[in-house]
The first five atom37 places (N, CA, C, CB, O) and aatype in JSON, in Angstrom:
{
  "aatype": [12, 7, 14, 12, 15, 16, 16, 9, 16, 1, 15, 16, 3, 0, 0, 15, 9, 9, 14, 6, 10, 19, 10, 2, 7, 17, 3, 15, 16, 3, 6, 14, 1, 16, 9, 19, 8, 6, 9, 10, 7, 1, 6, 16, 14, 3, 19, 16, 10, 1, 14, 0, 0, 14, 1, 15, 7, 16, 10, 1, 10, 10, 13, 14, 3, 0, 0, 15, 0, 6, 19, 0, 1, 11, 13, 8, 1, 0, 0, 0, 19, 13, 16, 16, 19, 15, 16, 10, 0, 17, 19, 14, 0, 0, 18, 19, 14, 0, 7, 7, 9, 1, 16, 0, 5, 5, 6, 7, 1, 1, 17, 19, 10, 6, 19, 14, 13, 5, 6, 19, 0, 14],
  "atom_mask": [
    [1, 1, 1, 1, 1],
    [1, 1, 1, 0, 1],
    [1, 1, 1, 1, 1],
    [1, 1, 1, 1, 1],
    [1, 1, 1, 1, 1],
    [1, 1, 1, 1, 1],
    [1, 1, 1, 1, 1],
    [1, 1, 1, 1, 1],
    [1, 1, 1, 1, 1],
    [1, 1, 1, 1, 1],
    [1, 1, 1, 1, 1],
    [1, 1, 1, 1, 1],
    [1, 1, 1, 1, 1],
    [1, 1, 1, 1, 1],
    [1, 1, 1, 1, 1],
    [1, 1, 1, 1, 1],
    [1, 1, 1, 1, 1],
    [1, 1, 1, 1, 1],
    [1, 1, 1, 1, 1],
    [1, 1, 1, 1, 1],
    [1, 1, 1, 1, 1],
    [1, 1, 1, 1, 1],
    [1, 1, 1, 1, 1],
    [1, 1, 1, 1, 1],
    [1, 1, 1, 0, 1],
    [1, 1, 1, 1, 1],
    [1, 1, 1, 1, 1],
    [1, 1, 1, 1, 1],
    [1, 1, 1, 1, 1],
    [1, 1, 1, 1, 1],
    [1, 1, 1, 1, 1],
    [1, 1, 1, 1, 1],
    [1, 1, 1, 1, 1],
    [1, 1, 1, 1, 1],
    [1, 1, 1, 1, 1],
    [1, 1, 1, 1, 1],
    [1, 1, 1, 1, 1],
    [1, 1, 1, 1, 1],
    [1, 1, 1, 1, 1],
    [1, 1, 1, 1, 1],
    [1, 1, 1, 0, 1],
    [1, 1, 1, 1, 1],
    [1, 1, 1, 1, 1],
    [1, 1, 1, 1, 1],
    [1, 1, 1, 1, 1],
    [1, 1, 1, 1, 1],
    [1, 1, 1, 1, 1],
    [1, 1, 1, 1, 1],
    [1, 1, 1, 1, 1],
    [1, 1, 1, 1, 1],
    [1, 1, 1, 1, 1],
    [1, 1, 1, 1, 1],
    [1, 1, 1, 1, 1],
    [1, 1, 1, 1, 1],
    [1, 1, 1, 1, 1],
    [1, 1, 1, 1, 1],
    [1, 1, 1, 0, 1],
    [1, 1, 1, 1, 1],
    [1, 1, 1, 1, 1],
    [1, 1, 1, 1, 1],
    [1, 1, 1, 1, 1],
    [1, 1, 1, 1, 1],
    [1, 1, 1, 1, 1],
    [1, 1, 1, 1, 1],
    [1, 1, 1, 1, 1],
    [1, 1, 1, 1, 1],
    [1, 1, 1, 1, 1],
    [1, 1, 1, 1, 1],
    [1, 1, 1, 1, 1],
    [1, 1, 1, 1, 1],
    [1, 1, 1, 1, 1],
    [1, 1, 1, 1, 1],
    [1, 1, 1, 1, 1],
    [1, 1, 1, 1, 1],
    [1, 1, 1, 1, 1],
    [1, 1, 1, 1, 1],
    [1, 1, 1, 1, 1],
    [1, 1, 1, 1, 1],
    [1, 1, 1, 1, 1],
    [1, 1, 1, 1, 1],
    [1, 1, 1, 1, 1],
    [1, 1, 1, 1, 1],
    [1, 1, 1, 1, 1],
    [1, 1, 1, 1, 1],
    [1, 1, 1, 1, 1],
    [1, 1, 1, 1, 1],
    [1, 1, 1, 1, 1],
    [1, 1, 1, 1, 1],
    [1, 1, 1, 1, 1],
    [1, 1, 1, 1, 1],
    [1, 1, 1, 1, 1],
    [1, 1, 1, 1, 1],
    [1, 1, 1, 1, 1],
    [1, 1, 1, 1, 1],
    [1, 1, 1, 1, 1],
    [1, 1, 1, 1, 1],
    [1, 1, 1, 1, 1],
    [1, 1, 1, 1, 1],
    [1, 1, 1, 0, 1],
    [1, 1, 1, 0, 1],
    [1, 1, 1, 1, 1],
    [1, 1, 1, 1, 1],
    [1, 1, 1, 1, 1],
    [1, 1, 1, 1, 1],
    [1, 1, 1, 1, 1],
    [1, 1, 1, 1, 1],
    [1, 1, 1, 1, 1],
    [1, 1, 1, 0, 1],
    [1, 1, 1, 1, 1],
    [1, 1, 1, 1, 1],
    [1, 1, 1, 1, 1],
    [1, 1, 1, 1, 1],
    [1, 1, 1, 1, 1],
    [1, 1, 1, 1, 1],
    [1, 1, 1, 1, 1],
    [1, 1, 1, 1, 1],
    [1, 1, 1, 1, 1],
    [1, 1, 1, 1, 1],
    [1, 1, 1, 1, 1],
    [1, 1, 1, 1, 1],
    [1, 1, 1, 1, 1],
    [1, 1, 1, 1, 1]
  ],
  "atom_positions": [
    [[-1.68, 19.94, 51.48], [-2.66, 20.77, 52.15], [-3.03, 20.12, 53.49], [-3.92, 20.98, 51.26], [-3.34, 18.93, 53.53]],
    [[-2.99, 20.88, 54.57], [-3.32, 20.36, 55.89], [-4.82, 20.23, 56.08], [0.0, 0.0, 0.0], [-5.59, 20.47, 55.15]],
    [[-5.25, 19.86, 57.28], [-6.68, 19.71, 57.54], [-7.4, 21.05, 57.4], [-6.9, 19.14, 58.95], [-6.92, 22.1, 57.85]],
    [[-8.56, 20.99, 56.76], [-9.44, 22.14, 56.58], [-8.7, 23.36, 56.02], [-10.1, 22.49, 57.89], [-8.81, 24.45, 56.58]],
    [[-7.96, 23.19, 54.94], [-7.25, 24.31, 54.33], [-7.89, 24.69, 53.0], [-5.77, 23.97, 54.15], [-8.47, 23.85, 52.31]],
    [[-7.76, 25.96, 52.67], [-8.31, 26.49, 51.43], [-7.32, 27.5, 50.85], [-9.7, 27.14, 51.67], [-6.82, 28.37, 51.56]],
    [[-7.04, 27.37, 49.56], [-6.23, 28.35, 48.84], [-7.1, 28.94, 47.75], [-4.93, 27.7, 48.25], [-7.76, 28.21, 47.0]],
    [[-7.11, 30.27, 47.64], [-7.9, 30.97, 46.62], [-6.92, 31.65, 45.67], [-8.89, 32.02, 47.27], [-6.04, 32.39, 46.11]],
    [[-7.09, 31.39, 44.37], [-6.18, 31.93, 43.36], [-6.96, 32.8, 42.39], [-5.46, 30.79, 42.6], [-8.09, 32.48, 42.01]],
    [[-6.34, 33.91, 41.99], [-6.96, 34.88, 41.08], [-6.51, 34.6, 39.66], [-6.59, 36.34, 41.49], [-5.32, 34.34, 39.42]],
    [[-7.45, 34.63, 38.7], [-7.16, 34.27, 37.31], [-6.26, 35.27, 36.59], [-8.44, 34.12, 36.54], [-5.53, 34.87, 35.68]],
    [[-6.29, 36.53, 36.95], [-5.57, 37.55, 36.19], [-4.07, 37.51, 36.36], [-6.07, 38.89, 36.58], [-3.33, 37.87, 35.44]],
    [[-3.59, 37.09, 37.53], [-2.15, 37.13, 37.77], [-1.63, 35.93, 38.58], [-1.79, 38.39, 38.49], [-0.46, 35.9, 38.95]],
    [[-2.49, 34.97, 38.85], [-2.14, 33.76, 39.61], [-1.74, 34.05, 41.06], [-1.01, 33.04, 38.92], [-1.17, 33.19, 41.73]],
    [[-2.02, 35.27, 41.55], [-1.8, 35.57, 42.96], [-2.76, 34.72, 43.78], [-1.99, 37.1, 43.27], [-3.83, 34.34, 43.29]],
    [[-2.39, 34.41, 45.02], [-3.28, 33.61, 45.85], [-3.24, 34.06, 47.3], [-2.91, 32.13, 45.75], [-2.29, 34.72, 47.75]],
    [[-4.29, 33.7, 48.02], [-4.37, 33.94, 49.46], [-4.78, 32.64, 50.13], [-5.37, 35.09, 49.8], [-5.39, 31.77, 49.51]],
    [[-4.44, 32.52, 51.41], [-4.84, 31.35, 52.19], [-5.46, 31.88, 53.48], [-3.6, 30.39, 52.49], [-4.74, 32.31, 54.39]],
    [[-6.79, 31.86, 53.57], [-7.41, 32.3, 54.83], [-7.08, 31.31, 55.95], [-8.95, 32.44, 54.66], [-6.83, 30.13, 55.7]],
    [[-7.09, 31.82, 57.16], [-6.86, 30.95, 58.32], [-7.94, 29.87, 58.38], [-6.84, 31.77, 59.62], [-7.68, 28.73, 58.76]],
    [[-9.17, 30.27, 57.99], [-10.3, 29.35, 58.06], [-11.42, 29.88, 57.18], [-10.78, 29.17, 59.53], [-11.6, 31.1, 57.07]],
    [[-12.17, 28.99, 56.54], [-13.42, 29.35, 55.89], [-14.51, 29.01, 56.89], [-13.63, 28.6, 54.49], [-14.7, 27.84, 57.24]],
    [[-15.22, 30.02, 57.36], [-16.19, 29.82, 58.43], [-17.43, 29.09, 57.94], [-16.59, 31.15, 59.04], [-17.84, 29.25, 56.79]],
    [[-18.03, 28.28, 58.82], [-19.24, 27.53, 58.5], [-20.47, 28.41, 58.4], [-19.47, 26.47, 59.54], [-21.45, 28.01, 57.78]],
    [[-20.43, 29.6, 58.98], [-21.61, 30.46, 58.95], [-21.79, 31.12, 57.6], [0.0, 0.0, 0.0], [-21.88, 32.34, 57.5]],
    [[-21.86, 30.34, 56.58], [-22.01, 30.88, 55.24], [-23.35, 30.46, 54.7], [-20.88, 30.41, 54.3], [-24.04, 29.64, 55.3]],
    [[-23.73, 31.03, 53.56], [-25.01, 30.67, 52.97], [-24.84, 30.55, 51.46], [-26.11, 31.71, 53.31], [-23.92, 31.12, 50.87]],
    [[-25.74, 29.8, 50.85], [-25.75, 29.72, 49.39], [-27.18, 29.53, 48.92], [-24.84, 28.57, 48.87], [-28.04, 29.06, 49.66]],
    [[-27.42, 29.92, 47.66], [-28.75, 29.86, 47.07], [-28.64, 29.32, 45.65], [-29.43, 31.25, 47.08], [-27.72, 29.67, 44.92]],
    [[-29.58, 28.47, 45.27], [-29.74, 28.05, 43.88], [-31.04, 28.7, 43.4], [-29.78, 26.46, 43.73], [-32.13, 28.26, 43.76]],
    [[-30.91, 29.74, 42.58], [-32.07, 30.51, 42.15], [-32.7, 29.88, 40.91], [-31.67, 31.97, 41.85], [-32.06, 29.82, 39.86]],
    [[-33.96, 29.39, 41.01], [-34.64, 28.86, 39.82], [-34.87, 29.97, 38.8], [-35.99, 28.19, 40.2], [-35.07, 31.12, 39.18]],
    [[-34.83, 29.63, 37.53], [-35.07, 30.64, 36.49], [-36.32, 30.32, 35.67], [-33.86, 30.75, 35.57], [-36.49, 30.84, 34.57]],
    [[-37.19, 29.48, 36.21], [-38.46, 29.19, 35.55], [-39.3, 30.47, 35.53], [-39.22, 28.03, 36.26], [-39.34, 31.21, 36.52]],
    [[-39.97, 30.71, 34.42], [-40.84, 31.89, 34.29], [-42.29, 31.44, 34.28], [-40.5, 32.7, 32.99], [-42.67, 30.56, 33.51]],
    [[-43.11, 32.04, 35.14], [-44.54, 31.75, 35.21], [-45.28, 32.86, 34.48], [-45.03, 31.61, 36.7], [-45.11, 34.04, 34.8]],
    [[-46.1, 32.49, 33.49], [-46.86, 33.46, 32.69], [-48.33, 33.37, 33.1], [-46.69, 33.18, 31.15], [-49.03, 32.43, 32.74]],
    [[-48.78, 34.35, 33.85], [-50.19, 34.41, 34.24], [-51.02, 34.78, 33.0], [-50.42, 35.44, 35.4], [-50.73, 35.77, 32.33]],
    [[-52.05, 34.0, 32.71], [-52.92, 34.23, 31.55], [-54.28, 34.7, 32.07], [-53.07, 32.93, 30.67], [-54.94, 33.99, 32.82]],
    [[-54.69, 35.9, 31.66], [-55.99, 36.43, 32.08], [-57.11, 35.48, 31.67], [-56.22, 37.84, 31.49], [-57.16, 35.03, 30.52]],
    [[-58.0, 35.19, 32.61], [-59.15, 34.33, 32.32], [-58.86, 32.84, 32.46], [0.0, 0.0, 0.0], [-59.77, 32.03, 32.26]],
    [[-57.63, 32.44, 32.8], [-57.29, 31.02, 32.99], [-56.86, 30.78, 34.43], [-56.18, 30.59, 32.01], [-56.2, 31.61, 35.04]],
    [[-57.25, 29.63, 34.95], [-56.82, 29.27, 36.3], [-55.36, 28.87, 36.37], [-57.67, 28.14, 36.83], [-54.68, 29.18, 37.36]],
    [[-54.86, 28.21, 35.35], [-53.49, 27.72, 35.38], [-52.61, 28.55, 34.44], [-53.43, 26.23, 34.99], [-53.02, 28.88, 33.33]],
    [[-51.42, 28.86, 34.89], [-50.52, 29.66, 34.05], [-49.76, 28.78, 33.06], [-49.53, 30.43, 34.92], [-49.71, 27.56, 33.2]],
    [[-49.17, 29.41, 32.08], [-48.18, 28.76, 31.23], [-46.84, 28.94, 31.94], [-48.16, 29.36, 29.75], [-46.66, 29.89, 32.7]],
    [[-45.9, 28.04, 31.68], [-44.58, 28.17, 32.29], [-43.49, 27.96, 31.24], [-44.41, 27.17, 33.43], [-43.64, 27.17, 30.31]],
    [[-42.42, 28.68, 31.41], [-41.21, 28.47, 30.62], [-40.19, 27.86, 31.58], [-40.68, 29.82, 29.97], [-39.75, 28.51, 32.52]],
    [[-39.83, 26.61, 31.33], [-38.91, 25.89, 32.21], [-37.47, 26.2, 31.81], [-39.17, 24.37, 32.17], [-37.09, 26.06, 30.65]],
    [[-36.68, 26.63, 32.8], [-35.27, 26.91, 32.58], [-34.49, 26.37, 33.78], [-35.01, 28.45, 32.38], [-35.01, 26.37, 34.9]],
    [[-33.26, 25.93, 33.57], [-32.48, 25.41, 34.7], [-32.16, 26.52, 35.71], [-31.17, 24.77, 34.2], [-32.17, 27.7, 35.37]],
    [[-31.88, 26.13, 36.91], [-31.52, 27.08, 37.96], [-30.19, 27.75, 37.63], [-31.44, 26.38, 39.34], [-29.35, 27.19, 36.92]],
    [[-30.03, 28.95, 38.15], [-28.76, 29.68, 38.0], [-27.69, 28.99, 38.84], [-28.92, 31.18, 38.43], [-28.01, 28.26, 39.78]],
    [[-26.42, 29.22, 38.52], [-25.36, 28.66, 39.36], [-25.51, 29.17, 40.8], [-23.97, 29.03, 38.8], [-26.1, 30.23, 41.04]],
    [[-24.97, 28.44, 41.73], [-25.07, 28.77, 43.15], [-24.46, 30.14, 43.44], [-24.37, 27.69, 43.99], [-23.45, 30.53, 42.85]],
    [[-25.08, 30.85, 44.35], [-24.54, 32.12, 44.83], [-24.65, 32.12, 46.35], [-25.28, 33.35, 44.2], [-25.38, 31.32, 46.92]],
    [[-23.94, 33.03, 46.99], [-23.99, 33.09, 48.45], [-22.92, 34.0, 49.0], [0.0, 0.0, 0.0], [-22.52, 34.96, 48.34]],
    [[-22.46, 33.7, 50.2], [-21.44, 34.51, 50.85], [-20.39, 33.6, 51.48], [-22.06, 35.43, 51.92], [-20.7, 32.73, 52.29]],
    [[-19.13, 33.83, 51.09], [-18.01, 33.16, 51.74], [-17.57, 34.02, 52.91], [-16.83, 32.92, 50.74], [-17.46, 35.24, 52.77]],
    [[-17.31, 33.42, 54.04], [-16.81, 34.14, 55.21], [-15.42, 33.58, 55.53], [-17.78, 34.0, 56.44], [-15.28, 32.44, 55.97]],
    [[-14.41, 34.42, 55.31], [-13.02, 34.0, 55.43], [-12.4, 34.65, 56.66], [-12.22, 34.36, 54.17], [-12.48, 35.86, 56.83]],
    [[-11.78, 33.85, 57.51], [-11.18, 34.33, 58.76], [-9.69, 34.6, 58.55], [-11.39, 33.31, 59.89], [-8.97, 33.79, 57.96]],
    [[-9.23, 35.76, 59.05], [-7.82, 36.14, 58.98], [-7.33, 36.52, 60.38], [-7.61, 37.32, 57.98], [-8.11, 37.0, 61.2]],
    [[-6.04, 36.3, 60.65], [-5.53, 36.52, 62.0], [-5.41, 37.98, 62.41], [-4.2, 35.88, 62.13], [-5.34, 38.28, 63.61]],
    [[-5.39, 38.91, 61.44], [-5.21, 40.32, 61.79], [-5.79, 41.21, 60.71], [-3.73, 40.63, 62.01], [-6.16, 40.75, 59.63]],
    [[-5.86, 42.5, 61.0], [-6.43, 43.48, 60.07], [-5.62, 43.57, 58.78], [-6.5, 44.86, 60.74], [-6.19, 43.73, 57.7]],
    [[-4.31, 43.48, 58.88], [-3.46, 43.62, 57.69], [-3.72, 42.5, 56.68], [-1.98, 43.61, 58.1], [-3.85, 42.78, 55.48]],
    [[-3.8, 41.27, 57.13], [-4.04, 40.17, 56.19], [-5.47, 40.21, 55.64], [-3.78, 38.81, 56.86], [-5.69, 39.82, 54.49]],
    [[-6.44, 40.66, 56.44], [-7.8, 40.82, 55.93], [-7.85, 41.91, 54.87], [-8.77, 41.16, 57.07], [-8.6, 41.79, 53.89]],
    [[-7.07, 42.97, 55.04], [-7.02, 44.06, 54.06], [-6.39, 43.59, 52.75], [-6.23, 45.26, 54.62], [-6.85, 43.96, 51.67]],
    [[-5.35, 42.77, 52.84], [-4.74, 42.19, 51.64], [-5.77, 41.36, 50.88], [-3.5, 41.31, 52.02], [-5.87, 41.44, 49.66]],
    [[-6.55, 40.55, 51.61], [-7.57, 39.7, 50.98], [-8.7, 40.54, 50.38], [-8.14, 38.71, 52.01], [-9.24, 40.19, 49.33]],
    [[-9.05, 41.64, 51.05], [-10.1, 42.52, 50.51], [-9.64, 43.11, 49.18], [-10.44, 43.66, 51.52], [-10.38, 43.09, 48.2]],
    [[-8.43, 43.63, 49.14], [-7.89, 44.2, 47.89], [-7.73, 43.13, 46.81], [-6.52, 44.88, 48.16], [-7.99, 43.38, 45.63]],
    [[-7.32, 41.95, 47.21], [-7.18, 40.8, 46.3], [-8.5, 40.53, 45.58], [-6.72, 39.54, 47.08], [-8.5, 40.27, 44.38]],
    [[-9.63, 40.6, 46.3], [-10.95, 40.32, 45.72], [-11.53, 41.48, 44.92], [-11.9, 39.96, 46.82], [-12.58, 41.31, 44.3]],
    [[-10.9, 42.64, 44.9], [-11.4, 43.79, 44.13], [-11.08, 43.67, 42.63], [-10.8, 45.1, 44.69], [-11.64, 44.41, 41.83]],
    [[-10.2, 42.79, 42.26], [-9.8, 42.64, 40.85], [-10.94, 42.09, 40.0], [-8.57, 41.71, 40.75], [-11.79, 41.33, 40.48]],
    [[-10.94, 42.48, 38.75], [-11.87, 41.91, 37.77], [-11.29, 40.57, 37.35], [-12.08, 42.88, 36.52], [-10.49, 40.49, 36.42]],
    [[-11.7, 39.51, 38.04], [-11.08, 38.2, 37.84], [-12.04, 37.1, 38.26], [-9.77, 38.08, 38.63], [-13.05, 37.35, 38.92]],
    [[-11.71, 35.88, 37.85], [-12.36, 34.68, 38.35], [-11.44, 34.13, 39.44], [-12.64, 33.62, 37.2], [-10.22, 34.1, 39.27]],
    [[-12.02, 33.7, 40.54], [-11.27, 33.17, 41.66], [-11.53, 31.67, 41.77], [-11.64, 33.91, 42.99], [-12.68, 31.23, 41.8]],
    [[-10.47, 30.89, 41.83], [-10.61, 29.44, 41.94], [-10.09, 29.0, 43.3], [-9.86, 28.71, 40.79], [-9.2, 29.63, 43.88]],
    [[-10.65, 27.91, 43.79], [-10.25, 27.41, 45.1], [-9.76, 25.98, 45.02], [-11.41, 27.51, 46.08], [-10.22, 25.18, 44.21]],
    [[-8.82, 25.68, 45.88], [-8.42, 24.31, 46.18], [-8.67, 24.19, 47.66], [-6.89, 23.99, 45.77], [-8.04, 24.89, 48.46]],
    [[-9.59, 23.3, 48.04], [-10.03, 23.26, 49.43], [-10.34, 21.85, 49.87], [-11.24, 24.14, 49.62], [-10.75, 21.0, 49.08]],
    [[-10.13, 21.6, 51.14], [-10.54, 20.33, 51.73], [-12.02, 20.36, 52.11], [-9.68, 20.01, 52.96], [-12.57, 19.35, 52.55]],
    [[-12.67, 21.52, 51.95], [-14.09, 21.68, 52.27], [-14.92, 21.54, 51.01], [-14.35, 23.06, 52.94], [-14.79, 22.34, 50.09]],
    [[-15.76, 20.53, 50.96], [-16.53, 20.23, 49.74], [-17.51, 21.34, 49.36], [-17.29, 18.94, 49.92], [-17.86, 21.46, 48.19]],
    [[-17.96, 22.15, 50.3], [-18.98, 23.15, 50.03], [-18.42, 24.48, 49.53], [-19.78, 23.39, 51.27], [-19.19, 25.37, 49.17]],
    [[-17.11, 24.65, 49.52], [-16.5, 25.87, 49.0], [-16.6, 25.84, 47.48], [-15.01, 26.02, 49.47], [-16.25, 24.83, 46.87]],
    [[-17.08, 26.94, 46.83], [-17.2, 26.92, 45.37], [-15.84, 26.74, 44.7], [-17.86, 28.22, 44.87], [-14.84, 27.3, 45.15]],
    [[-15.81, 25.95, 43.62], [-14.56, 25.7, 42.91], [-14.09, 26.93, 42.15], [-14.73, 24.53, 41.94], [-12.89, 27.18, 42.06]],
    [[-15.04, 27.7, 41.61], [-14.71, 28.93, 40.88], [-15.84, 29.92, 41.1], [-14.49, 28.66, 39.34], [-17.02, 29.55, 41.05]],
    [[-15.49, 31.18, 41.35], [-16.5, 32.19, 41.62], [-16.01, 33.57, 41.23], [-16.89, 32.16, 43.1], [-14.82, 33.8, 41.02]],
    [[-16.97, 34.49, 41.15], [-16.67, 35.91, 41.02], [-17.36, 36.62, 42.18], [-17.14, 36.48, 39.62], [-18.45, 36.21, 42.58]],
    [[-16.76, 37.67, 42.72], [-17.46, 38.45, 43.74], [-18.71, 39.08, 43.12], [-16.52, 39.54, 44.34], [-18.68, 39.55, 41.99]],
    [[-19.79, 39.07, 43.87], [-21.08, 39.56, 43.34], [-21.81, 40.37, 44.4], [-21.96, 38.37, 42.86], [-22.9, 39.99, 44.83]],
    [[-21.22, 41.47, 44.8], [-21.82, 42.32, 45.83], [-20.75, 42.97, 46.66], [0.0, 0.0, 0.0], [-19.55, 42.84, 46.38]],
    [[-21.17, 43.67, 47.7], [-20.25, 44.4, 48.55], [-19.38, 43.48, 49.39], [0.0, 0.0, 0.0], [-19.89, 42.66, 50.16]],
    [[-18.07, 43.63, 49.25], [-17.1, 42.86, 50.04], [-16.93, 43.6, 51.36], [-15.72, 42.7, 49.28], [-16.71, 44.81, 51.37]],
    [[-17.03, 42.87, 52.47], [-17.08, 43.51, 53.78], [-16.08, 42.88, 54.74], [-18.49, 43.43, 54.37], [-15.92, 41.66, 54.77]],
    [[-15.4, 43.72, 55.52], [-14.54, 43.22, 56.58], [-15.15, 43.58, 57.93], [-13.1, 43.8, 56.45], [-15.79, 44.62, 58.08]],
    [[-14.95, 42.71, 58.91], [-15.48, 42.94, 60.26], [-14.52, 42.33, 61.26], [-16.91, 42.35, 60.42], [-14.02, 41.23, 61.06]],
    [[-14.28, 43.05, 62.35], [-13.42, 42.53, 63.41], [-14.22, 41.6, 64.3], [-12.8, 43.67, 64.24], [-15.36, 41.89, 64.66]],
    [[-13.61, 40.48, 64.64], [-14.21, 39.52, 65.55], [-13.62, 39.76, 66.94], [-13.97, 38.05, 65.08], [-12.81, 40.67, 67.13]],
    [[-14.03, 38.95, 67.9], [-13.45, 39.06, 69.23], [-11.93, 38.89, 69.14], [-14.06, 38.0, 70.19], [-11.43, 38.07, 68.38]],
    [[-11.23, 39.68, 69.91], [-9.77, 39.63, 69.85], [-9.29, 40.39, 68.63], [0.0, 0.0, 0.0], [-9.86, 41.42, 68.27]],
    [[-8.24, 39.88, 68.0], [-7.66, 40.58, 66.86], [-8.01, 39.96, 65.52], [-6.17, 40.63, 67.0], [-7.54, 40.44, 64.49]],
    [[-8.81, 38.93, 65.49], [-9.14, 38.25, 64.24], [-10.13, 39.07, 63.42], [-9.71, 36.86, 64.51], [-10.94, 39.82, 63.97]],
    [[-10.06, 38.9, 62.1], [-10.94, 39.64, 61.18], [-11.61, 38.66, 60.23], [-10.14, 40.71, 60.39], [-11.03, 37.65, 59.84]],
    [[-12.85, 38.99, 59.85], [-13.6, 38.19, 58.88], [-13.82, 39.03, 57.64], [-14.96, 37.71, 59.48], [-14.22, 40.19, 57.72]],
    [[-13.55, 38.42, 56.49], [-13.85, 39.04, 55.2], [-15.06, 38.31, 54.63], [-12.61, 38.97, 54.21], [-15.02, 37.09, 54.45]],
    [[-16.12, 39.04, 54.34], [-17.32, 38.44, 53.73], [-17.33, 38.79, 52.25], [-18.62, 38.95, 54.44], [-17.3, 39.96, 51.87]],
    [[-17.38, 37.75, 51.41], [-17.35, 37.91, 49.96], [-18.61, 37.3, 49.36], [-16.08, 37.26, 49.36], [-18.72, 36.08, 49.26]],
    [[-19.59, 38.16, 48.97], [-20.74, 37.62, 48.23], [-20.21, 37.06, 46.89], [-21.86, 38.74, 48.0], [-19.38, 37.69, 46.24]],
    [[-20.69, 35.87, 46.5], [-20.14, 35.26, 45.3], [-21.25, 34.73, 44.38], [-19.2, 34.12, 45.67], [-22.38, 34.49, 44.79]],
    [[-20.86, 34.57, 43.12], [-21.64, 33.86, 42.11], [-20.73, 32.79, 41.55], [-22.19, 34.82, 40.98], [-19.66, 33.11, 41.04]],
    [[-21.14, 31.54, 41.64], [-20.34, 30.44, 41.12], [-20.28, 30.54, 39.6], [-20.91, 29.07, 41.56], [-21.28, 30.88, 38.96]],
    [[-19.12, 30.23, 39.03], [-18.94, 30.24, 37.58], [-18.19, 28.97, 37.18], [-18.17, 31.52, 37.1], [-17.68, 28.24, 38.03]],
    [[-18.14, 28.7, 35.88], [-17.39, 27.54, 35.4], [-15.9, 27.81, 35.57], [-17.73, 27.23, 33.9], [-15.44, 28.91, 35.27]],
    [[-15.14, 26.83, 36.04], [-13.69, 27.04, 36.23], [-12.97, 27.23, 34.9], [-13.08, 25.85, 36.98], [-11.75, 27.42, 34.88]]
  ]
}
């Protein structure tokens, strides 16, 4: 694997894609699942402590043209778990798409595929 490379593989058929680049303009969230129980007549609530949900966010994948971005969009429509091998430590190791997958043209002929994700166990 060369510098800053990422390969994404689909669990259902072992098909894979290699984006030109995983863009830094991405986001992720660790959603706490603690429940706060407000008790009438008490100043302090009771709480149910639970670990945070797995990380979620949006991967932004750069492709050189509309055709390769379309292949990647269709690739992500499958009911599958997607695993990555990447030189970028912040790319999720395994994820499922979790929201609307979007393509957008950038300056020139390059295209960005935005994939909302939920991290899962590999």
